[in-house]
C-alpha positions as CSV (number, residue, x, y, z in Angstrom):
1,V,0.0,0.0,0.0
2,R,2.8,2.4,0.9
3,L,4.6,1.6,-2.3
4,V,1.5,2.3,-4.4
5,R,1.0,5.6,-2.6
6,L,4.6,6.6,-3.1
7,V,4.4,5.8,-6.9
8,R,1.3,8.0,-7.1
9,V,3.1,10.8,-5.3
10,V,6.0,10.7,-7.7
11,K,3.6,10.7,-10.7
12,L,1.7,13.7,-9.2
13,Y,5.1,15.5,-8.7
14,K,6.1,15.0,-12.3
15,Y,2.7,16.1,-13.5
16,A,2.8,19.2,-11.4
17,M,6.3,20.1,-12.6
18,Q,5.2,19.8,-16.3
19,R,2.1,21.9,-15.7
20,G,4.3,24.4,-13.9
21,F,6.7,24.7,-16.9
22,H,3.7,25.1,-19.3
23,R,2.0,27.7,-17.3
24,A,5.2,29.7,-16.6
25,G,6.3,29.5,-20.3
26,P,4.2,32.2,-21.9
27,T,4.7,34.7,-19.0
28,R,8.4,34.3,-19.0
29,R,8.7,34.5,-22.8
30,G,6.7,37.7,-22.6
31,N,9.2,39.2,-20.2
32,A,12.3,40.3,-22.1
33,E,14.4,40.3,-18.9
34,A,13.7,36.6,-18.1
35,P,16.5,34.3,-19.1
36,D,15.6,31.7,-21.7
37,W,17.3,28.8,-19.9
38,K,14.6,28.8,-17.3
39,D,12.0,28.2,-19.9
40,N,14.0,25.5,-21.7
41,P,16.0,23.3,-19.3
42,S,18.9,21.7,-21.0
43,A,19.3,18.0,-21.6
44,V,22.0,18.0,-18.9
45,G,19.7,19.6,-16.4
46,R,16.8,17.3,-17.2
47,A,19.0,14.2,-17.0
48,L,20.5,15.4,-13.7
49,Q,17.0,16.1,-12.3
50,E,15.6,12.8,-13.4
51,S,18.6,10.8,-12.0
52,I,18.4,12.6,-8.6
53,T,14.6,12.1,-8.4
54,L,15.0,8.4,-9.2
55,Q,17.7,7.9,-6.6
56,V,15.6,9.7,-3.9
57,V,12.6,7.6,-4.7
58,V,14.6,4.4,-4.5
59,G,16.1,5.5,-1.2
60,V,12.7,6.3,0.3
61,L,11.3,3.0,-0.9
62,L,14.2,1.1,0.7
63,M,13.6,2.9,4.0
64,L,9.8,2.2,3.9
65,I,10.5,-1.5,3.3
66,V,13.5,-2.1,5.6
67,F,12.7,0.1,8.6
68,P,9.7,-2.0,9.7
69,L,11.7,-5.2,9.4
70,I,14.6,-4.2,11.6
71,S,12.8,-1.9,14.1
72,V,11.6,-3.1,17.6
73,T,8.3,-1.5,18.5
74,E,7.3,-0.4,22.0
75,T,4.6,-3.0,22.2
76,R,7.2,-5.7,21.8
77,I,9.8,-4.5,24.2
78,G,7.5,-2.8,26.7
79,L,5.6,-4.0,29.8
80,D,2.5,-5.2,28.0
81,Y,3.4,-8.9,28.1
82,D,4.7,-8.5,31.7
83,L,1.5,-6.9,32.9
84,E,-0.5,-9.6,31.1
85,L,1.5,-12.2,33.0
86,V,1.1,-10.6,36.4
87,D,-2.6,-10.1,35.8
88,Q,-3.1,-13.8,34.8
89,V,-1.2,-15.1,37.8
90,D,-3.1,-12.7,40.1
91,R,-6.5,-14.0,38.9
92,L,-5.3,-17.6,39.2
93,W,-4.1,-17.0,42.7
94,R,-7.4,-15.3,43.7
95,T,-9.2,-18.3,42.4
96,H,-6.9,-20.5,44.4
97,R,-7.6,-18.5,47.6
98,D,-11.3,-19.0,46.9
99,G,-10.8,-22.7,47.2
100,S,-9.6,-24.0,43.9
101,A,-6.5,-26.1,44.3
102,S,-6.0,-26.5,40.6
103,A,-5.8,-22.7,40.2
104,G,-2.8,-22.6,42.6
105,S,-1.0,-25.2,40.6
106,A,-1.8,-23.4,37.4
107,A,-0.4,-20.2,39.0
108,Y,2.9,-21.9,39.9
109,S,3.0,-23.4,36.4
110,V,2.6,-20.0,34.8
111,V,5.2,-18.5,37.0
112,K,7.7,-21.3,36.3
113,S,7.0,-20.9,32.6
114,A,7.6,-17.1,32.9
115,V,11.0,-17.8,34.6
116,D,12.1,-19.7,31.5
117,F,10.6,-17.5,28.7
118,Q,10.2,-14.0,30.2
119,S,13.1,-14.0,32.7
120,L,10.9,-13.6,35.7
121,A,13.1,-12.7,38.7
122,Y,10.6,-12.1,41.4
123,F,6.8,-12.6,41.9
124,E,4.7,-11.6,44.9
125,T,0.9,-12.0,45.0
126,Y,-1.4,-9.4,46.4
127,D,-1.6,-11.2,49.7
128,G,2.2,-11.1,50.2
129,T,2.9,-14.7,49.1
130,V,6.2,-14.9,47.2
131,L,5.8,-17.4,44.4
132,F,9.3,-17.0,43.0
133,S,12.5,-15.1,43.9
134,D,16.0,-15.2,42.4
135,P,18.3,-12.8,44.2
136,L,21.0,-13.1,41.4
137,L,18.5,-11.5,39.0
138,Q,17.7,-8.7,41.3
139,P,19.5,-5.5,42.3
140,P,22.2,-4.9,43.3
141,N,23.3,-7.9,41.3
142,V,21.9,-6.5,38.1
143,R,21.8,-2.9,36.7
144,A,18.7,-0.9,37.2
145,E,18.2,-0.7,33.4
146,E,18.0,-4.5,33.2
147,Y,15.3,-4.8,36.0
148,A,11.6,-4.0,35.4
149,V,8.7,-4.2,37.8
150,A,5.1,-4.7,36.8
151,Q,2.0,-4.4,39.1
152,A,-1.4,-5.7,38.1
153,G,-4.4,-7.5,39.5
154,A,-8.2,-7.6,39.5
155,R,-8.5,-5.2,42.3
156,C,-5.2,-3.3,41.8
157,L,-6.8,0.0,40.8
158,S,-9.7,-0.1,43.1
159,V,-8.3,-1.1,46.5
160,A,-4.6,-1.3,45.7
161,E,-4.4,-5.0,46.1
162,C,-1.7,-5.6,43.4
163,S,0.4,-8.5,42.6
164,V,4.0,-7.6,41.7
165,G,6.2,-9.2,39.1
166,A,9.8,-8.3,38.5
167,F,11.6,-9.2,35.3
168,F,15.2,-9.4,34.2
169,K,15.3,-7.6,30.8
170,R,18.9,-8.1,29.7
171,R,17.9,-10.5,26.8
172,D,15.2,-8.1,25.6
173,L,17.7,-5.1,25.8
174,M,20.3,-7.2,23.8
175,I,17.7,-7.9,21.1
176,Q,16.7,-4.2,21.0
177,S,20.4,-3.3,20.8
178,E,21.0,-5.7,17.9
179,Y,18.1,-4.3,16.0
180,S,19.3,-0.8,16.7
181,L,22.7,-1.7,15.4
182,G,21.1,-3.3,12.3
183,L,19.1,-0.1,11.8
184,L,22.2,2.0,12.2
185,A,24.1,-0.2,9.8
186,F,21.3,0.1,7.2
187,V,21.3,3.9,7.6
188,L,25.0,4.0,7.1
189,V,24.9,1.8,4.1
190,L,22.0,3.9,2.7
191,L,24.0,7.1,3.4
192,V,27.2,5.8,1.9
193,G,25.4,4.4,-1.1
194,G,23.5,7.6,-1.5
195,V,26.7,9.6,-1.4
196,M,28.3,7.3,-3.9
197,V,25.3,7.4,-6.2
198,F,25.0,11.2,-6.0
199,N,28.8,11.6,-6.6
200,R,28.5,9.4,-9.6
201,I,25.6,11.5,-10.9
202,A,27.4,14.7,-10.2
203,N,30.6,13.4,-11.8
204,K,28.8,12.2,-14.9
205,Y,26.7,15.3,-15.5
206,C,28.7,18.1,-13.9
207,I,32.3,17.4,-12.7
208,A,33.6,15.2,-15.6
209,P,32.3,17.5,-18.3
210,I,33.7,20.5,-16.6
211,E,37.1,18.7,-16.2
212,K,37.0,17.7,-19.8
213,L,36.4,21.3,-20.9
214,F,39.0,22.5,-18.5
215,A,41.5,20.0,-19.9
216,L,40.6,21.1,-23.4
217,V,41.2,24.8,-22.5
218,N,44.4,24.0,-20.5
219,S,45.7,22.0,-23.4
220,F,45.1,24.9,-25.8
221,A,46.7,27.3,-23.3
222,K,49.9,25.2,-23.2
223,D,50.1,24.9,-27.0
224,P,47.7,27.2,-28.9
225,M,48.9,25.7,-32.2
226,A,48.2,22.0,-31.2
227,K,45.3,20.1,-32.6
228,L,42.6,19.7,-29.9
229,G,41.3,16.3,-29.0
230,N,37.7,15.2,-29.2
231,F,35.3,14.2,-26.4
232,E,34.0,10.7,-26.1
233,N,30.9,9.7,-28.1
234,D,28.7,9.5,-25.0
235,S,28.8,13.2,-24.4
236,L,25.4,14.9,-24.0
237,D,24.2,17.2,-26.7
238,E,25.0,20.5,-24.9
239,L,28.4,19.3,-23.8
240,Y,29.2,18.2,-27.3
241,E,28.0,21.5,-28.7
242,L,30.1,23.4,-26.1
243,E,33.2,21.3,-26.9
244,Q,32.7,22.0,-30.6
245,S,32.3,25.7,-29.9
246,I,35.6,25.8,-28.0
247,R,37.3,23.8,-30.8
248,K,35.9,26.3,-33.4
249,I,37.0,29.3,-31.3
250,A,40.4,27.8,-30.9
251,S,40.6,27.0,-34.6
252,L,39.7,30.6,-35.5
253,L,42.4,31.9,-33.1
254,Q,44.9,29.5,-34.7
255,V,43.9,30.6,-38.2
256,G,43.3,34.3,-37.4
257,I,46.3,35.0,-35.1
258,G,48.7,32.3,-36.3
259,L,52.0,31.1,-34.8
260,A,53.2,34.6,-34.2
261,G,50.4,35.1,-31.6
262,K,51.0,31.7,-29.9
263,E,52.5,33.3,-26.8
264,T,49.9,36.0,-26.7
265,I,47.1,33.4,-26.7
266,A,48.8,31.3,-24.1
267,R,49.5,34.3,-21.8
268,C,45.9,35.6,-22.0
269,L,44.5,32.1,-21.1
270,R,46.9,31.6,-18.2
271,T,46.2,35.0,-16.6
272,T,43.0,36.1,-14.8
273,G,41.1,39.4,-15.1
274,D,40.6,41.5,-18.2
275,I,42.3,40.5,-21.4
276,N,45.5,42.5,-22.2
277,P,47.0,41.2,-25.4
278,I,49.7,43.8,-25.5
279,A,53.1,42.7,-24.1
280,V,56.8,42.8,-24.7
281,G,57.8,41.0,-27.9
282,I,60.1,38.0,-28.1
283,K,63.2,37.9,-30.3
284,V,63.4,34.9,-32.5
285,N,65.1,33.8,-35.7
286,C,62.8,33.5,-38.7
287,L,63.1,32.4,-42.3
288,F,60.7,34.7,-44.2
289,G,59.1,34.1,-47.5
290,F,57.2,36.8,-49.4
291,C,54.9,36.1,-52.4
292,D,53.2,38.6,-54.6
293,I,50.6,38.0,-57.4
294,R,51.8,39.6,-60.5
295,Q,49.5,42.2,-62.3
296,F,46.9,41.9,-59.4
297,T,45.5,45.3,-60.0
298,D,44.5,44.5,-63.6
299,A,43.0,41.2,-62.3
300,T,41.0,43.0,-59.6
301,E,39.5,45.4,-62.1
302,C,38.5,42.7,-64.5
303,L,37.4,39.9,-62.2
304,Q,35.4,42.2,-59.9
305,E,33.4,40.0,-57.5
306,Q,35.4,36.9,-58.5
307,V,38.6,38.5,-57.3
308,M,38.0,37.1,-53.8
309,L,37.7,33.6,-55.2
310,F,40.8,34.3,-57.3
311,T,42.9,35.5,-54.3
312,N,41.7,32.8,-51.9
313,S,42.5,30.1,-54.5
314,V,46.1,31.4,-54.8
315,G,46.3,31.7,-51.0
316,H,45.1,28.1,-50.6
317,I,47.9,26.9,-52.8
318,V,50.5,29.1,-51.0
319,H,49.4,28.2,-47.5
320,H,49.1,24.5,-48.1
321,A,52.5,24.3,-49.8
322,V,54.1,26.2,-46.9
323,H,52.3,24.3,-44.1
324,D,53.1,20.9,-45.7
325,C,56.8,21.9,-45.6
326,G,56.9,22.9,-42.0
327,G,56.2,26.7,-42.3
328,F,53.1,28.8,-41.5
329,A,51.2,31.7,-43.0
330,N,51.6,35.0,-41.1
331,K,49.9,37.7,-43.1
332,N,47.6,38.0,-46.1
333,I,48.1,41.5,-47.7
334,G,45.7,41.5,-50.6
335,D,47.9,40.4,-53.5
336,A,50.8,39.3,-51.2
337,F,51.4,36.6,-48.6
338,L,54.0,36.6,-45.9
339,V,55.0,33.2,-44.6
340,A,57.7,32.1,-42.2
341,W,59.6,29.2,-40.7
342,T,60.7,29.3,-37.1
343,G,61.3,27.0,-34.1
344,D,63.9,24.6,-32.9
345,K,64.7,23.1,-36.3
346,L,65.6,26.5,-37.6
347,E,67.6,27.4,-34.5
348,R,69.6,24.2,-34.7
349,R,70.3,24.7,-38.4
350,I,71.5,28.3,-37.9
351,A,73.7,27.1,-35.0
352,Q,75.1,24.4,-37.2
353,V,75.9,26.8,-40.1
354,Q,77.5,29.2,-37.7
355,H,79.7,26.4,-36.2
356,S,80.7,25.4,-39.7
357,D,81.6,29.0,-40.7
358,R,83.8,29.3,-37.5
359,N,85.6,26.1,-38.4
360,K,86.3,27.4,-41.9
361,Q,87.5,30.8,-40.6
362,I,90.1,29.2,-38.3
363,G,91.1,26.6,-40.9
364,A,89.8,23.7,-39.0
365,V,89.7,20.4,-40.8
366,F,86.6,19.2,-39.0
367,V,83.2,20.1,-40.3
368,D,79.8,18.6,-39.6
369,N,79.1,15.5,-41.6
370,E,75.6,16.6,-42.5
371,L,77.0,19.6,-44.4
372,E,79.1,17.4,-46.6
373,L,76.3,15.2,-47.8
374,A,75.6,16.3,-51.4
375,V,74.5,12.9,-52.7
376,R,70.8,12.6,-53.6
377,D,70.2,9.2,-51.9
378,K,71.8,10.4,-48.7
379,W,70.1,13.7,-48.7
380,A,68.2,14.8,-45.5
381,P,66.1,18.0,-46.1
382,T,67.0,21.0,-43.9
383,V,64.6,23.7,-43.0
384,G,66.0,25.8,-45.8
385,D,65.5,23.0,-48.3
386,L,61.8,22.7,-47.1
387,A,61.3,26.4,-47.6
388,M,62.7,26.3,-51.1
389,A,60.7,23.2,-51.9
390,S,57.5,24.9,-50.8
391,F,58.1,27.9,-53.0
392,I,59.0,25.7,-56.0
393,R,55.8,23.8,-55.4
394,L,53.5,26.9,-55.1
395,T,55.1,28.3,-58.3
396,I,54.3,25.3,-60.4
397,C,50.9,24.7,-58.7
398,V,49.4,28.1,-59.5
399,R,50.1,27.3,-63.2
400,G,48.5,23.9,-62.9
401,A,45.4,24.8,-60.8
402,T,42.3,24.2,-62.9
403,A,40.1,26.6,-60.9
404,L,42.6,29.4,-61.4
405,S,43.0,28.6,-65.1
406,E,39.2,28.9,-65.6
407,L,39.1,32.2,-63.6
408,V,41.8,33.9,-65.7
409,Q,40.0,33.1,-68.9
410,N,37.7,36.0,-68.0
411,P,37.1,37.8,-71.3
412,A,37.8,41.3,-69.8
413,L,41.1,40.1,-68.3
414,Q,42.2,38.3,-71.5
415,K,41.3,41.4,-73.5
416,R,43.4,43.7,-71.3
417,L,46.3,41.1,-70.8
418,P,46.2,38.6,-73.7
419,G,47.5,35.2,-72.6
420,Y,47.5,36.2,-68.9
421,T,48.4,33.4,-66.5
422,V,48.9,33.4,-62.8
423,R,52.5,34.1,-61.7
424,L,53.9,34.7,-58.3
425,G,57.1,36.6,-57.5
426,C,58.9,35.1,-54.4
427,G,61.7,36.1,-52.1
428,L,63.4,34.2,-49.2
429,H,65.5,35.7,-46.5
430,V,66.4,34.7,-42.9
431,G,67.1,36.9,-39.9
432,W,66.1,37.9,-36.4
433,A,62.6,39.3,-35.7
434,I,60.5,40.5,-32.8
435,E,57.5,38.3,-32.4
436,G,54.4,39.6,-30.7
437,A,51.0,41.3,-30.9
438,L,50.9,44.7,-32.6
439,G,48.0,47.0,-32.0
440,T,45.7,47.9,-29.1
441,Q,43.0,46.3,-27.1
442,K,40.6,47.2,-29.9
443,K,42.5,45.3,-32.6
444,I,45.7,43.4,-32.7
445,D,47.8,41.7,-35.3
446,A,50.2,38.9,-34.4
447,T,53.2,39.6,-36.6
448,Y,57.0,40.0,-36.8
449,L,58.8,43.3,-36.8
450,S,62.2,42.9,-38.5
451,P,64.4,44.3,-41.3
452,A,64.5,40.7,-42.6
453,T,60.8,41.0,-43.7
454,N,61.7,44.1,-45.7
455,I,64.6,42.3,-47.3
456,A,62.3,39.4,-48.2
457,M,59.8,41.9,-49.7
458,G,62.7,43.6,-51.6
459,L,63.8,40.3,-53.0
460,E,60.3,39.6,-54.3
461,S,60.2,43.1,-55.9
462,A,63.6,42.5,-57.5
463,T,62.2,39.4,-59.3
464,K,60.6,41.9,-61.7
465,Q,64.1,43.4,-62.3
466,Y,65.8,40.0,-62.9
467,G,62.9,38.5,-64.8
468,N,62.6,35.4,-62.8
469,L,60.1,34.2,-60.1
470,L,62.3,33.4,-57.1
471,L,65.2,35.1,-55.4
472,V,67.1,33.8,-52.4
473,S,69.6,35.7,-50.1
474,Q,73.0,34.5,-49.2
475,E,71.9,33.9,-45.5
476,T,69.1,31.6,-46.7
477,Y,71.5,29.9,-49.1
478,K,73.6,28.9,-46.2
479,L,70.7,27.0,-44.7
480,F,70.5,24.7,-47.7
481,S,72.0,21.3,-47.7
482,P,74.9,20.7,-50.2
483,F,72.5,18.8,-52.5
484,V,70.2,21.9,-52.9
485,R,73.1,24.3,-53.0
486,Q,74.3,22.7,-56.2
487,L,70.8,23.3,-57.8
488,V,70.6,27.0,-57.1
489,R,72.5,29.6,-59.2
490,K,74.3,32.8,-58.0
491,I,73.2,35.7,-60.2
492,D,74.4,38.8,-58.5
493,C,75.8,40.5,-55.4
494,V,73.7,43.3,-53.9
495,F,73.1,45.3,-50.7
496,A,69.6,46.2,-49.4
497,T,70.3,49.9,-48.5
498,A,73.3,52.3,-48.8
499,G,75.9,51.3,-46.2
500,A,74.5,47.8,-45.6
501,D,76.7,44.7,-46.0
502,P,76.4,43.2,-49.5
503,F,75.2,39.6,-49.9
504,D,75.1,37.2,-52.8
505,L,71.8,36.7,-54.7
506,Y,70.6,33.3,-55.8
507,T,67.8,31.9,-57.8
508,Y,66.3,28.5,-58.6
509,D,65.8,27.9,-62.3
510,C,62.4,26.3,-62.3
511,S,61.0,25.8,-65.8
512,T,58.1,28.2,-66.6
513,S,56.5,25.5,-68.7
514,L,56.2,23.2,-65.7
515,A,52.6,23.0,-64.3
516,V,51.3,20.6,-61.7
517,H,47.8,20.3,-60.3
518,P,47.7,21.1,-56.5
519,D,46.1,17.7,-55.8
520,E,49.0,15.9,-57.6
521,A,51.5,18.2,-55.8
522,K,50.2,17.0,-52.5
523,E,51.8,13.6,-53.3
524,K,54.4,14.3,-55.9
525,A,55.7,17.9,-55.3
526,M,56.7,17.5,-51.6
527,A,60.3,18.2,-50.5
528,E,61.4,14.7,-51.3
529,H,60.3,15.0,-55.0
530,V,60.1,18.6,-56.0
531,F,63.8,18.9,-56.8
532,D,63.5,16.0,-59.2
533,Y,61.8,18.2,-61.8
534,P,64.2,19.3,-64.6
535,L,65.9,22.7,-64.4
536,A,65.3,25.5,-67.0
537,I,69.0,25.8,-67.7
538,T,71.7,23.4,-68.9
539,P,75.0,22.6,-67.0
540,A,77.0,24.2,-69.9
541,F,75.1,27.5,-69.6
542,R,75.4,27.4,-65.8
543,A,79.2,27.2,-66.1
544,A,79.4,29.9,-68.7
545,F,77.1,32.2,-66.7
546,A,79.2,31.7,-63.6
547,E,82.3,32.7,-65.6
548,G,80.6,35.8,-66.9
549,L,79.3,36.7,-63.4
550,E,82.8,36.5,-62.0
551,F,84.1,39.0,-64.7
552,Y,81.1,41.2,-63.8
553,L,81.9,41.2,-60.1
554,Q,85.6,41.9,-60.7
555,G,84.7,44.9,-62.7
556,N,85.8,43.5,-66.1
557,W,82.4,44.3,-67.7
558,A,83.6,44.1,-71.3
559,E,84.7,40.5,-70.8
560,A,81.6,39.9,-68.8
561,K,79.4,41.2,-71.7
562,L,81.2,39.0,-74.2
563,T,80.9,35.9,-72.1
564,L,77.3,36.4,-71.1
565,E,76.1,37.2,-74.6
566,M,77.8,34.1,-76.1
567,A,76.4,31.9,-73.4
568,N,72.9,33.3,-73.9
569,E,73.1,32.8,-77.6
570,Q,74.2,29.2,-77.3
571,F,71.5,28.7,-74.7
572,A,68.8,30.0,-77.0
573,V,69.9,27.5,-79.7
574,N,69.6,24.6,-77.2
575,A,66.2,25.8,-76.0
576,K,64.8,25.2,-79.5
577,K,65.5,21.5,-79.0
578,N,64.3,21.3,-75.4
579,T,61.0,23.0,-74.4
580,T,61.8,22.8,-70.7
581,L,64.6,25.4,-71.1
582,D,63.7,29.1,-70.7
583,A,65.6,31.1,-73.2
584,P,66.8,33.8,-73.3
585,D,67.9,33.7,-69.6
586,K,66.3,36.7,-67.8
587,P,69.0,37.2,-65.1
588,T,71.6,37.4,-67.9
589,L,69.6,40.1,-69.7
590,A,69.2,42.0,-66.4
591,L,73.0,42.0,-65.9
592,L,73.6,43.1,-69.5
593,K,71.1,45.9,-69.1
594,F,72.7,47.1,-65.9
595,M,76.2,47.1,-67.4
596,G,74.9,48.6,-70.7
597,A,73.6,51.7,-68.8
598,S,77.3,52.4,-68.1
599,D,78.5,51.5,-71.6
600,F,79.9,48.3,-70.1
601,K,82.4,50.1,-68.1
602,A,82.5,49.6,-64.3
603,P,82.3,52.7,-62.2
604,A,85.5,53.9,-60.5
605,D,84.0,53.1,-57.1
606,W,82.7,49.6,-58.2
607,A,83.2,47.2,-55.2
608,G,81.6,44.1,-56.8
609,S,78.0,44.8,-55.6
610,R,75.1,47.1,-56.3
611,E,72.0,48.4,-54.5
612,L,68.9,46.2,-54.7
613,E,66.3,48.1,-56.6
């Protein structure tokens, strides 16, 4: 009956709660200040509420069922049985005194039975006759709590003629204690079980999800560029949505701020209070690459709305090529992209190159074995090799991208620039930089401040002067492995600004007829394969150009003119037989043009270098 009533109470409670939600809904929705979550409890809240309600119902049911079984009622342990015994013996003894001998025997029999079953210690009739007495079961031999006296009789209340029975209650008290201990044990088990169940519920719906989310945020704070892990598949809808939201926010930060803002993100997450993204920068070494889309202004005017698709398609190729080769994108500047390589690999490579340079300066015989490996099958790509490989890949991929080829077939663009194809000018330079957040609390840009970025931009701009698509500084050249060094070509010696130290200028002669689809490049144009594509010059022309360049640097421009012209003419003849060769050689023409401006006579102050235009 109790169980049925309890079930009805639970059903009534659920019904009342549902009616309460329905009634409160329209009123709360009409109030703009009322929070929506009160009207629409989450799945986590509902699951938590249902679980707690279920556990409470189960606990109450257990108490209703078990308590009556292990409880000793007052009617069982009180004087009711004792009074009944005394009254029975009193009546029998009165009958005996009225002349019935059998009644006396029955009275003694009842008293004897009470001694065995009810621990009778003493019995005295109303007339003073002691039917039984055991001094060992009476005070002071027993405690007062173990000794109980009962008075009863037919005329006990009227004339105070009472029979008295005294009982030794130790056994009843022991039974009562055992039941009490059992009840206490049950309550303890119920309490411990309830705590464990509630802890499990709280851990499942509250603590564990919060810890997972905290671990997610903490992992992101330690390494903002790391890929975040997923929750288990048993996560509730709201927790899964919250986790996905954190992942999306983190991904947006990774994409929007980039590696240059790694420390800024980590610092803001580690500190409390208001966000202050502005802090002192960090000095690091970086290998910078700068790419620029040629004739972008004309493309913008002709493509109009499609220019965003055009720019993002080029950016997709550039960013993926760089990221696949260990670098990262730093800035998108409309028609240009600034990318960089930094980290432990670059630091180790720079230290290795510096160590080798010191050995050579002091004439040491020992050099690092890695710098002596120029054989293809023993080649281990350095960070410089990877940067060069990524730029070669993006150069040939923009020519092979189907989407870009379709976009540049725009009639207006082809009318303005007949035969227009996508080309990128690229520059590579390595140097120190200050990494950090630039801006205010209203808007920041995670970037690098360094003269090295300006030099990289200057090298890209100089590709228009030299007529090729990739220029590399001498400092970057040092980062290459011997295998890649023998593939690049020195084309000039320049200095960035007046008074600056001159440096050698290098290029990689990638054939302009080479085009690879980006999907194919993902597998075939990585660092391990990109250098296998044929060069746009022959070994004979390379040697002749090197000879003419040496005359040019020494100031013997007349001899340089003769050597370079003859080499270029022979190279043009060879190019007719081999379509992969790019003739005439643009850097050769650039040198001849520069020397021709001085009538092929070196200036009196010629020091073997010129300012980078």
